[in-house]
TIDOBA-860203 format. One record per atom (N, C-alpha, C): y, x, z. Coordinates in steps of 0.2 Angstrom, whole numbers, plus 5000, padded with zeros to 4 digits. Each point is the difference from the previous one (the first is absolute). Example, Ala and Ser with C-alpha at 12.3 -4.5 7.8 and 13.67 -1.06 7.14 Angstrom:
<pts>
497250665039;500649965000;500650045000;500549984996;500650045001;500549965003;
</pts>
This chain:
<pts>
512050714940;499849984996;499449945004;500049944999;499749935004;499450034995;499549975004;499349995000;500149944996;499649994993;499949984995;499349945000;499650035005;499349965003;499949965006;500049934997;500349955004;499350035009;500249955002;499750045007;499849895001;499550015003;499549904999;499749985007;500149975002;500050005008;499549935000;499450005006;499549954997;500150005007;500049895003;500049985007;499449955000;499450035004;499549894999;499850025004;500649945001;499950005005;499549945005;500049945003;499549985003;500149934995;500349994999;500249924997;500750014994;500250064999;500650014996;499850084996;499850024993;500350054995;500649984999;500050105003;501050004997;499750084997;500549994992;500250114997;500849994999;500250065003;500650004996;500150064992;500550015000;500150064995;500750035004;499650065001;501050074998;499850054998;500550015000;500350044997;500450065004;500050104997;500250025009;501050024996;500550035001;500249995000;500250115001;500550044996;500350075000;499650035007;500449935006;500150035007;499049955004;499750014994;499449975004;499949985004;500749935002;499749925003;499949964996;499649975002;499549944993;500549944999;499949944994;500349964998;499749945000;500249955001;499249944996;500250004994;499949974994;500049974998;499949964996;499049995001;499649935000;499749995008;500049955001;499549945002;499749915000;499550025004;499549914999;499650015001;499849945002;499750015007;499649914997;499450005005;499549955000;499649975008;499949944997;500049965006;499150005001;499450035003;499349964999;500150005007;499649934998;500049965008;499649944997;499350005003;499450015002;499949965002;499549915000;499750005005;499650025002;500050005005;499250055003;499349994996;499849954999;499449954999;500450054990;500350035001;500150034990;499950075002;499750045007;500350075002;499550044997;499749994994;499550034994;500550035000;500249984993;500749984997;500750065001;500150005007;500550064998;500250094997;499149994998;500250064997;500149994993;499749974995;499949964995;501049994998;500249965007;500849964998;500450045002;499850085003;500650075004;499850034992;499450024998;500250024993;500449994993;499949915001;500349974996;501050005000;500049995008;500650005001;500550084996;499850075004;499750085001;500249994990;499549974995;500449994991;500449974999;499949945002;500949964998;500850055004;499850035004;500750045002;499950074997;499350054999;500350044992;500149974995;500249954998;499949964992;500749945001;500250015007;501050015001;500250045001;499750075001;500650025002;499850104996;499549984995;500050034993;499850045003;499550035006;499850065001;499350015000;499749974994;499450064997;500050065002;499450014999;500150094999;500150035005;500450005005;500250025009;499750005001;500450085005;499450005007;500349975006;499949975004;500049925004;499950075007;500649985004;500150005008;499849945003;499450005004;500149935005;499550005005;500149925003;500050015009;499749944999;499149985005;499649945001;500249995006;500249935000;500149995009;499350015005;500249995004;499850015007;499149975002;500149964995;499649945002;499649974994;500150094995;499350004996;499750105001;500350025002;500150055003;499650035006;499450055003;499750015003;499950075002;500350045004;500150064998;499950045010;499350084997;499949995007;500050114997;500150035007;499950044998;499550085003;500150004996;499350065002;500150084999;500050035008;499950085000;499250054997;500150044993;499750004998;499850075001;499650065001;499950064998;500150004995;500050064997;500450054993;499150014999;500249954991;499150024997;500249984994;499550034996;500049984995;499849954998;500549974993;500149924998;499149964999;499750044998;499349975000;500049945009;500150065005;499549975005;500949965002;500550004998;500449995000;499949914999;500149994994;499849934999;499249975004;499550035000;499449985005;500449985006;500650045005;500150015005;500649915000;500349994993;500549935002;499649984995;499549984999;499649985000;499549935005;500150055003;499549995009;500449985004;500650025002;500750015004;500049904995;500049984994;500249965000;499649955004;499449994998;499649975000;500049965008;500250085007;500150005007;500449934997;500550005001;500750015003;500549924992;499650004993;500249914998;499649965001;500449935003;499349955001;500249954995;499750064992;499749964998;499650034995;499649974994;499650004995;500550104998;499750035000;500550054995;500050024992;499849934999;499850004991;500249945000;500849975006;500549974998;500650025000;500050075003;500450045001;500450044996;500550035000;500250064997;499950065006;499750034997;500150065005;500450065000;500650055001;500450034999;500350035004;500250064996;499950065005;500550054998;500350065003;500350054997;500350015007;500350074996;500450065005;500350014997;500850015004;500749985003;500150104995;500250004995;499850054997;500650095006;500349965005;500350065004;499449995006;499750025001;499649995004;499550095001;499950015002;500150094997;499049995000;499450044993;499850014998;499450005007;499850025007;499550014998;500049905009;500249994998;500249945002;499949914996;499549975001;500349944997;500049925002;500649984999;499849925002;499949934997;499549984998;500049964999;500149925000;500449954995;499949955004;499249984993;499649945005;499649964994;500549925002;
</pts>
């Protein structure tokens, strides 16, 4: 039996925000049910409005595709993402948070109050070894 819960995908690109709604067939194939996109092209002098315009575009897409309250799978353009991989020793959670902040200060060329530092541990890693991505 097909899963009735829609799969929502959001792509935030450098000049376009796109959203698709998929359903699964009984054989786990995906079917694109609905799709919409919005352009977010700004004059370079208006770069400070980018986040606001992206938020407005997402709100429009959510309303148009009727997906309010849905779980969303998303991607962000590489231009907006800054990734650093850092190997850390096995530590307790408190020490890991402090070490991640320290590593972020060393590797991120922006003030930390202007960035989102995310860390995650892949579930497939052995419990003795931890890999974190600030």
